[in-house]
TORDRENVEX-695978 format. One record per residue: residue number from 1; y, z, x of N, C-alpha, C in turn. Coordinates in pm, whole numbers, always signed. Layout:
REM residues N
<NUM, <Y, Z, X>, <Y, Z, X>, <Y, Z, X>>;
...
//
This chain:
REM residues 227
<1, <+221, -28, +967>, <+95, -63, +915>, <+134, -214, +969>>;
<2, <+60, -195, +1080>, <+45, -337, +1170>, <-84, -452, +1091>>;
<3, <+4, -553, +989>, <-48, -634, +978>, <-27, -787, +983>>;
<4, <-108, -858, +1045>, <-80, -1027, +1038>, <-171, -1106, +1059>>;
<5, <-219, -1215, +966>, <-277, -1284, +910>, <-194, -1426, +919>>;
<6, <-320, -1559, +1022>, <-251, -1631, +929>, <-289, -1739, +831>>;
<7, <-217, -1799, +733>, <-242, -1906, +654>, <-230, -1805, +533>>;
<8, <-237, -1865, +364>, <-226, -1790, +243>, <-312, -1645, +267>>;
<9, <-294, -1556, +185>, <-343, -1431, +175>, <-495, -1473, +114>>;
<10, <-581, -1373, +114>, <-731, -1445, +76>, <-753, -1461, -78>>;
<11, <-660, -1368, -138>, <-701, -1414, -296>, <-612, -1498, -332>>;
<12, <-554, -1580, -266>, <-459, -1702, -307>, <-517, -1834, -254>>;
<13, <-690, -1797, -211>, <-734, -1965, -126>, <-824, -1986, -272>>;
<14, <-818, -1911, -349>, <-965, -1958, -438>, <-957, -2056, -543>>;
<15, <-1047, -2119, -559>, <-1046, -2252, -667>, <-979, -2178, -791>>;
<16, <-1033, -2037, -829>, <-970, -1981, -953>, <-823, -1913, -967>>;
<17, <-810, -1896, -809>, <-646, -1871, -826>, <-546, -2021, -871>>;
<18, <-589, -2137, -788>, <-531, -2245, -873>, <-535, -2293, -964>>;
<19, <-633, -2277, -1086>, <-677, -2318, -1179>, <-534, -2175, -1285>>;
<20, <-561, -2071, -1270>, <-491, -1992, -1292>, <-298, -2027, -1296>>;
<21, <-271, -2042, -1153>, <-120, -2116, -1133>, <-124, -2192, -1256>>;
<22, <-203, -2307, -1228>, <-162, -2410, -1331>, <-113, -2396, -1451>>;
<23, <-219, -2275, -1524>, <-193, -2220, -1625>, <-56, -2127, -1657>>;
<24, <-15, -2074, -1563>, <+78, -2020, -1577>, <+200, -2082, -1602>>;
<25, <+165, -2238, -1570>, <+343, -2295, -1619>, <+340, -2338, -1807>>;
<26, <+223, -2300, -1856>, <+219, -2287, -2029>, <+227, -2148, -2072>>;
<27, <+190, -2028, -1999>, <+207, -1899, -2015>, <+160, -1806, -1954>>;
<28, <+232, -1724, -1944>, <+213, -1614, -1849>, <+89, -1533, -1779>>;
<29, <+30, -1566, -1681>, <-108, -1533, -1670>, <-108, -1380, -1574>>;
<30, <-214, -1309, -1666>, <-197, -1161, -1590>, <-314, -1142, -1466>>;
<31, <-276, -1092, -1346>, <-392, -1116, -1242>, <-459, -1028, -1191>>;
<32, <-329, -855, -1262>, <-414, -764, -1194>, <-330, -653, -1242>>;
<33, <-391, -542, -1276>, <-264, -404, -1325>, <-322, -339, -1220>>;
<34, <-184, -238, -1211>, <-205, -137, -1128>, <-267, -22, -1188>>;
<35, <-392, +42, -1083>, <-493, +162, -1134>, <-349, +291, -1127>>;
<36, <-249, +316, -1069>, <-151, +409, -1143>, <-102, +394, -1207>>;
<37, <-102, +291, -1232>, <-26, +271, -1394>, <-36, +132, -1429>>;
<38, <-88, +156, -1543>, <-155, +4, -1622>, <-69, -89, -1690>>;
<39, <+53, -44, -1692>, <+167, -89, -1725>, <+219, -182, -1683>>;
<40, <+209, -188, -1533>, <+257, -260, -1394>, <+110, -389, -1394>>;
<41, <+175, -500, -1441>, <+159, -587, -1374>, <+172, -719, -1337>>;
<42, <+34, -750, -1209>, <+87, -874, -1126>, <+49, -961, -1174>>;
<43, <+174, -1074, -1198>, <+144, -1201, -1282>, <+189, -1341, -1228>>;
<44, <+157, -1426, -1284>, <+231, -1567, -1235>, <+255, -1603, -1348>>;
<45, <+391, -1665, -1309>, <+471, -1687, -1412>, <+560, -1857, -1316>>;
<46, <+514, -1947, -1419>, <+569, -2103, -1402>, <+508, -2092, -1230>>;
<47, <+410, -2048, -1229>, <+340, -2081, -1086>, <+409, -1991, -936>>;
<48, <+494, -1901, -1004>, <+486, -1776, -919>, <+434, -1640, -944>>;
<49, <+442, -1584, -824>, <+370, -1457, -854>, <+509, -1355, -854>>;
<50, <+500, -1293, -940>, <+589, -1152, -1029>, <+497, -1048, -1062>>;
<51, <+590, -932, -1019>, <+560, -802, -1075>, <+635, -732, -1191>>;
<52, <+577, -687, -1302>, <+638, -692, -1394>, <+603, -541, -1435>>;
<53, <+714, -432, -1555>, <+660, -369, -1640>, <+727, -355, -1742>>;
<54, <+667, -380, -1877>, <+741, -408, -2002>, <+832, -530, -1971>>;
<55, <+955, -455, -1994>, <+1099, -575, -1981>, <+1137, -557, -1862>>;
<56, <+1091, -486, -1777>, <+1145, -497, -1615>, <+1080, -564, -1538>>;
<57, <+1139, -661, -1454>, <+1114, -713, -1334>, <+1115, -632, -1194>>;
<58, <+973, -614, -1137>, <+942, -490, -1020>, <+995, -587, -884>>;
<59, <+936, -712, -876>, <+916, -822, -735>, <+912, -939, -774>>;
<60, <+1039, -1006, -716>, <+1028, -1142, -710>, <+1119, -1147, -847>>;
<61, <+1123, -1299, -904>, <+1182, -1319, -1012>, <+1328, -1289, -1043>>;
<62, <+1339, -1230, -1153>, <+1478, -1229, -1160>, <+1521, -1113, -1077>>;
<63, <+1468, -999, -1043>, <+1524, -899, -930>, <+1565, -935, -785>>;
<64, <+1475, -1095, -791>, <+1498, -1120, -613>, <+1640, -1194, -639>>;
<65, <+1646, -1282, -762>, <+1742, -1395, -777>, <+1841, -1256, -776>>;
<66, <+1866, -1154, -806>, <+2016, -1051, -847>, <+2029, -1005, -676>>;
<67, <+1963, -989, -578>, <+1975, -919, -434>, <+1998, -1085, -417>>;
<68, <+1976, -1170, -394>, <+2006, -1307, -318>, <+2112, -1344, -403>>;
<69, <+2187, -1330, -457>, <+2315, -1338, -521>, <+2408, -1255, -456>>;
<70, <+2375, -1114, -449>, <+2430, -1018, -410>, <+2475, -1023, -281>>;
<71, <+2335, -1034, -161>, <+2404, -1093, -32>, <+2515, -1200, +26>>;
<72, <+2510, -1293, -58>, <+2561, -1429, -45>, <+2714, -1344, -95>>;
<73, <+2734, -1276, -177>, <+2887, -1204, -188>, <+2911, -1122, -87>>;
<74, <+2830, -1021, -105>, <+2892, -918, -33>, <+2903, -948, +119>>;
<75, <+3007, -866, +181>, <+3073, -850, +317>, <+2973, -764, +429>>;
<76, <+2878, -787, +440>, <+2783, -805, +555>, <+2745, -839, +707>>;
<77, <+2837, -767, +761>, <+2794, -825, +944>, <+2617, -848, +919>>;
<78, <+2546, -910, +927>, <+2397, -892, +940>, <+2341, -908, +1068>>;
<79, <+2467, -926, +1194>, <+2455, -912, +1371>, <+2424, -764, +1339>>;
<80, <+2475, -655, +1293>, <+2495, -531, +1351>, <+2360, -484, +1260>>;
<81, <+2293, -564, +1172>, <+2198, -478, +1120>, <+2050, -446, +1163>>;
<82, <+1991, -370, +1239>, <+1913, -341, +1324>, <+1805, -277, +1255>>;
<83, <+1844, -185, +1171>, <+1711, -94, +1102>, <+1745, -62, +999>>;
<84, <+1666, -124, +877>, <+1689, -123, +767>, <+1565, -58, +650>>;
<85, <+1591, +31, +556>, <+1499, +119, +521>, <+1543, +77, +365>>;
<86, <+1437, +71, +287>, <+1402, +5, +200>, <+1308, +115, +84>>;
<87, <+1392, +206, +18>, <+1313, +299, -66>, <+1289, +241, -245>>;
<88, <+1184, +222, -251>, <+1112, +111, -361>, <+1077, +32, -296>>;
<89, <+992, +18, -227>, <+949, -165, -173>, <+889, -260, -256>>;
<90, <+832, -222, -386>, <+731, -330, -441>, <+652, -385, -368>>;
<91, <+664, -525, -389>, <+551, -579, -288>, <+641, -673, -209>>;
<92, <+784, -614, -172>, <+841, -707, -55>, <+908, -790, -54>>;
<93, <+1032, -800, -191>, <+1072, -940, -220>, <+1231, -923, -168>>;
<94, <+1267, -746, -154>, <+1394, -758, -98>, <+1366, -773, +21>>;
<95, <+1287, -717, +79>, <+1246, -737, +281>, <+1219, -908, +286>>;
<96, <+1208, -984, +235>, <+1181, -1104, +256>, <+1336, -1188, +238>>;
<97, <+1424, -1143, +175>, <+1546, -1209, +163>, <+1629, -1149, +296>>;
<98, <+1605, -1028, +350>, <+1627, -955, +493>, <+1607, -1030, +612>>;
<99, <+1481, -1065, +566>, <+1443, -1103, +694>, <+1517, -1283, +707>>;
<100, <+1509, -1322, +612>, <+1635, -1453, +595>, <+1707, -1467, +641>>;
<101, <+1790, -1369, +606>, <+1933, -1308, +673>, <+1935, -1287, +824>>;
<102, <+1834, -1216, +834>, <+1844, -1123, +1037>, <+1712, -1124, +1031>>;
<103, <+1643, -1239, +1109>, <+1527, -1258, +1162>, <+1488, -1104, +1280>>;
<104, <+1617, -1061, +1327>, <+1562, -900, +1406>, <+1565, -777, +1371>>;
<105, <+1584, -771, +1184>, <+1620, -644, +1175>, <+1475, -580, +1158>>;
<106, <+1424, -465, +1185>, <+1305, -383, +1178>, <+1320, -314, +1047>>;
<107, <+1210, -392, +938>, <+1262, -303, +809>, <+1153, -255, +845>>;
<108, <+1153, -74, +735>, <+1084, +23, +705>, <+1079, -2, +533>>;
<109, <+982, -2, +482>, <+970, +7, +302>, <+871, +162, +298>>;
<110, <+913, +181, +201>, <+867, +294, +151>, <+828, +257, -27>>;
<111, <+715, +313, -85>, <+673, +239, -231>, <+612, +351, -234>>;
<112, <+584, +416, -388>, <+462, +522, -418>, <+370, +480, -468>>;
<113, <+365, +347, -542>, <+217, +274, -587>, <+159, +223, -479>>;
<114, <+45, +247, -432>, <-50, +209, -349>, <-76, +6, -405>>;
<115, <-117, -3, -546>, <-140, -96, -582>, <-52, -219, -536>>;
<116, <+79, -176, -492>, <+188, -282, -495>, <+164, -354, -334>>;
<117, <+167, -248, -275>, <+113, -277, -137>, <-31, -328, -94>>;
<118, <-111, -311, -177>, <-236, -414, -227>, <-199, -519, -197>>;
<119, <-129, -563, -309>, <-114, -678, -405>, <+6, -778, -281>>;
<120, <+78, -703, -209>, <+134, -753, -158>, <+35, -866, -28>>;
<121, <-31, -785, +57>, <-127, -785, +144>, <-243, -901, +82>>;
<122, <-314, -912, -29>, <-334, -989, -67>, <-326, -1087, -154>>;
<123, <-222, -1083, -175>, <-146, -1238, -266>, <-23, -1268, -213>>;
<124, <+63, -1231, -178>, <+201, -1227, -110>, <+199, -1295, +54>>;
<125, <+176, -1191, +146>, <+162, -1208, +286>, <+148, -1104, +339>>;
<126, <+112, -1143, +494>, <+113, -1035, +587>, <+212, -1019, +674>>;
<127, <+215, -925, +725>, <+387, -883, +831>, <+371, -808, +929>>;
<128, <+418, -750, +1002>, <+445, -667, +1088>, <+520, -529, +1022>>;
<129, <+609, -531, +930>, <+683, -464, +889>, <+617, -315, +866>>;
<130, <+700, -184, +895>, <+648, -59, +894>, <+672, -45, +711>>;
<131, <+542, +3, +635>, <+571, -10, +483>, <+455, +122, +491>>;
<132, <+503, +241, +421>, <+492, +369, +410>, <+464, +411, +234>>;
<133, <+331, +485, +220>, <+308, +457, +90>, <+380, +647, +66>>;
<134, <+412, +660, -9>, <+511, +784, -18>, <+616, +793, -150>>;
<135, <+638, +869, -123>, <+773, +940, -291>, <+860, +934, -163>>;
<136, <+991, +800, -259>, <+1160, +819, -159>, <+1180, +946, -162>>;
<137, <+1173, +1047, -231>, <+1251, +1166, -241>, <+1198, +1270, -169>>;
<138, <+1058, +1251, -113>, <+1002, +1340, -15>, <+1011, +1272, +143>>;
<139, <+1003, +1171, +131>, <+1012, +1089, +279>, <+1156, +1114, +341>>;
<140, <+1291, +1130, +234>, <+1426, +1102, +277>, <+1468, +1274, +382>>;
<141, <+1347, +1388, +311>, <+1373, +1526, +339>, <+1271, +1500, +467>>;
<142, <+1186, +1408, +519>, <+1042, +1443, +619>, <+1156, +1399, +721>>;
<143, <+1241, +1258, +722>, <+1225, +1162, +862>, <+1405, +1202, +875>>;
<144, <+1426, +1176, +1016>, <+1537, +1228, +1072>, <+1622, +1059, +1166>>;
<145, <+1486, +984, +1139>, <+1555, +824, +1212>, <+1658, +788, +1108>>;
<146, <+1751, +691, +1203>, <+1889, +682, +1143>, <+1884, +486, +1107>>;
<147, <+1945, +456, +1017>, <+1930, +325, +947>, <+2075, +268, +954>>;
<148, <+2056, +136, +973>, <+2183, +82, +966>, <+2216, +10, +796>>;
<149, <+2096, -12, +735>, <+2120, -32, +592>, <+1980, +36, +539>>;
<150, <+2054, +124, +411>, <+1942, +171, +306>, <+1978, +121, +188>>;
<151, <+1876, +42, +118>, <+1810, +12, -11>, <+1778, +82, -112>>;
<152, <+1825, +108, -220>, <+1759, +214, -308>, <+1724, +110, -454>>;
<153, <+1594, +73, -427>, <+1528, -15, -581>, <+1457, +50, -630>>;
<154, <+1444, +199, -708>, <+1367, +220, -756>, <+1373, +323, -937>>;
<155, <+1257, +232, -1002>, <+1250, +242, -1109>, <+1166, +278, -1164>>;
<156, <+1147, +316, -1357>, <+1045, +322, -1376>, <+1067, +231, -1526>>;
<157, <+1051, +118, -1521>, <+1089, +14, -1583>, <+1204, -11, -1615>>;
<158, <+1319, -15, -1701>, <+1448, -3, -1666>, <+1534, +111, -1648>>;
<159, <+1453, +238, -1617>, <+1512, +366, -1604>, <+1534, +414, -1461>>;
<160, <+1597, +454, -1404>, <+1598, +491, -1289>, <+1611, +622, -1269>>;
<161, <+1476, +690, -1236>, <+1430, +836, -1280>, <+1562, +938, -1261>>;
<162, <+1543, +1054, -1313>, <+1700, +1159, -1236>, <+1686, +1135, -1089>>;
<163, <+1604, +1226, -1049>, <+1597, +1253, -929>, <+1701, +1156, -808>>;
<164, <+1621, +1031, -889>, <+1757, +948, -752>, <+1877, +921, -772>>;
<165, <+1938, +987, -870>, <+2030, +987, -922>, <+2164, +1095, -890>>;
<166, <+2043, +1188, -834>, <+2129, +1336, -780>, <+2169, +1347, -658>>;
<167, <+2299, +1411, -648>, <+2389, +1450, -534>, <+2265, +1471, -397>>;
<168, <+2173, +1541, -420>, <+2076, +1575, -339>, <+2016, +1449, -243>>;
<169, <+1950, +1387, -338>, <+1917, +1295, -292>, <+2029, +1201, -216>>;
<170, <+2065, +1150, -274>, <+2209, +1043, -248>, <+2276, +1114, -148>>;
<171, <+2278, +1239, -98>, <+2330, +1309, +13>, <+2261, +1290, +130>>;
<172, <+2125, +1313, +104>, <+2016, +1311, +175>, <+2006, +1178, +296>>;
<173, <+2039, +1034, +187>, <+2017, +887, +240>, <+2171, +911, +304>>;
<174, <+2261, +992, +271>, <+2407, +948, +363>, <+2388, +945, +518>>;
<175, <+2269, +1086, +478>, <+2291, +1154, +618>, <+2159, +1069, +721>>;
<176, <+2121, +974, +650>, <+1947, +911, +738>, <+2090, +764, +740>>;
<177, <+2176, +751, +722>, <+2234, +641, +762>, <+2338, +649, +883>>;
<178, <+2323, +513, +990>, <+2401, +515, +1108>, <+2571, +518, +1128>>;
<179, <+2634, +562, +1192>, <+2775, +540, +1184>, <+2836, +410, +1108>>;
<180, <+2885, +387, +1023>, <+2924, +246, +943>, <+2824, +184, +885>>;
<181, <+2696, +254, +873>, <+2593, +227, +777>, <+2665, +171, +624>>;
<182, <+2509, +93, +560>, <+2535, +65, +429>, <+2402, +136, +340>>;
<183, <+2488, +192, +246>, <+2401, +178, +98>, <+2399, +91, +4>>;
<184, <+2252, +59, -33>, <+2283, -67, -130>, <+2214, -15, -233>>;
<185, <+2223, +35, -382>, <+2201, +62, -476>, <+2173, -13, -633>>;
<186, <+2050, -80, -633>, <+2032, -136, -770>, <+1992, -73, -857>>;
<187, <+2097, -142, -989>, <+2081, +5, -1117>, <+2102, -74, -1195>>;
<188, <+2054, -59, -1314>, <+2033, -165, -1455>, <+2085, -87, -1584>>;
<189, <+2178, -122, -1654>, <+2217, -125, -1745>, <+2161, -210, -1841>>;
<190, <+2082, -89, -1951>, <+2029, -180, -2063>, <+2053, -146, -2219>>;
<191, <+2096, +4, -2211>, <+2197, +71, -2306>, <+2279, +118, -2284>>;
<192, <+2291, +267, -2384>, <+2469, +303, -2360>, <+2417, +464, -2243>>;
<193, <+2280, +438, -2256>, <+2251, +595, -2181>, <+2289, +544, -2033>>;
<194, <+2237, +417, -2053>, <+2242, +402, -1894>, <+2384, +333, -1866>>;
<195, <+2480, +337, -1925>, <+2585, +283, -1905>, <+2653, +440, -1905>>;
<196, <+2615, +537, -1914>, <+2652, +693, -1887>, <+2648, +705, -1728>>;
<197, <+2476, +693, -1712>, <+2401, +723, -1611>, <+2531, +658, -1503>>;
<198, <+2540, +547, -1527>, <+2555, +427, -1399>, <+2721, +503, -1341>>;
<199, <+2789, +547, -1481>, <+2953, +599, -1451>, <+2935, +761, -1315>>;
<200, <+2848, +806, -1410>, <+2809, +938, -1300>, <+2770, +908, -1200>>;
<201, <+2690, +789, -1134>, <+2638, +784, -1013>, <+2765, +741, -954>>;
<202, <+2842, +630, -984>, <+2999, +569, -898>, <+3020, +681, -904>>;
<203, <+3071, +792, -953>, <+3110, +905, -934>, <+3075, +992, -767>>;
<204, <+2914, +1015, -834>, <+2873, +1056, -727>, <+2865, +983, -591>>;
<205, <+2860, +872, -598>, <+2912, +771, -466>, <+3020, +768, -419>>;
<206, <+3128, +795, -539>, <+3246, +822, -436>, <+3262, +947, -368>>;
<207, <+3200, +1050, -419>, <+3202, +1180, -332>, <+3155, +1165, -235>>;
<208, <+3051, +1100, -155>, <+2967, +1058, -76>, <+3056, +960, +62>>;
<209, <+3105, +883, -8>, <+3100, +729, +51>, <+3281, +737, +35>>;
<210, <+3340, +678, +165>, <+3468, +653, +188>, <+3496, +523, +55>>;
<211, <+3426, +446, +59>, <+3438, +303, +7>, <+3297, +266, -106>>;
<212, <+3335, +266, -247>, <+3222, +208, -297>, <+3235, +88, -419>>;
<213, <+3200, -14, -387>, <+3196, -144, -521>, <+3085, -176, -580>>;
<214, <+3095, -265, -674>, <+2967, -292, -706>, <+2996, -453, -793>>;
<215, <+2854, -495, -810>, <+2889, -639, -854>, <+2788, -658, -954>>;
<216, <+2791, -756, -1068>, <+2688, -772, -1166>, <+2645, -878, -1147>>;
<217, <+2536, -889, -1205>, <+2394, -1009, -1176>, <+2319, -1031, -1313>>;
<218, <+2324, -1119, -1397>, <+2200, -1190, -1500>, <+2302, -1044, -1562>>;
<219, <+2392, -995, -1594>, <+2464, -910, -1687>, <+2417, -751, -1739>>;
<220, <+2323, -735, -1700>, <+2263, -608, -1655>, <+2240, -534, -1526>>;
<221, <+2186, -606, -1412>, <+2218, -558, -1286>, <+2352, -488, -1236>>;
<222, <+2348, -395, -1166>, <+2477, -396, -1152>, <+2460, -306, -957>>;
<223, <+2491, -419, -861>, <+2415, -335, -753>, <+2531, -295, -636>>;
<224, <+2543, -216, -614>, <+2657, -91, -568>, <+2608, -137, -384>>;
<225, <+2731, -116, -368>, <+2748, -109, -150>, <+2863, -27, -174>>;
<226, <+2846, +86, -88>, <+2862, +195, -20>, <+2867, +255, +138>>;
<227, <+3010, +267, +159>, <+3014, +263, +312>, <+3103, +402, +323>>;
//
């Protein structure tokens, strides 16, 4: 998807958007709801664009802050990261962080919800990334291109759907990594059920990778690095 434009996206150029942005310093303002899932909302909070569903932040906001902290702490040689795959692209908040770390990295994003890709184009920015609207579970079975880094950031509110925790999906992701490649997995622990799923996920990843480590962010985010 090649798309480049100069200046702010069209829906941020209006006078009404400017008024809503000012009002968002008083209370959150909903700009749009996702056609595919009305619980997913594009909002303005304290003047900043975020994507939320219920108690979960899908793009920008705390999600981006957690990844920013992780990238600062993790031992990643960004000069070696040339090809990146983001499963659960959202509106590109994690991709923006990667751009800041490695301007030469070629980013491919996979996102199931068309509304999120439309919001990125209309409100966030245009770019020359390869963004694909597809189910991540199907995508990893259709493509054989290898990546230096694969990021899995797939949620239904605070839950990671079971197929994306299973060994078949994770094994396919491992097979798409180039030699020495890195897999990064974002998980949220909000209740005891999540804690059990997270423990099982770590065991599965340990069976597939030689090295697995994790870090905690904002008490609930656990970001796993596997090589």
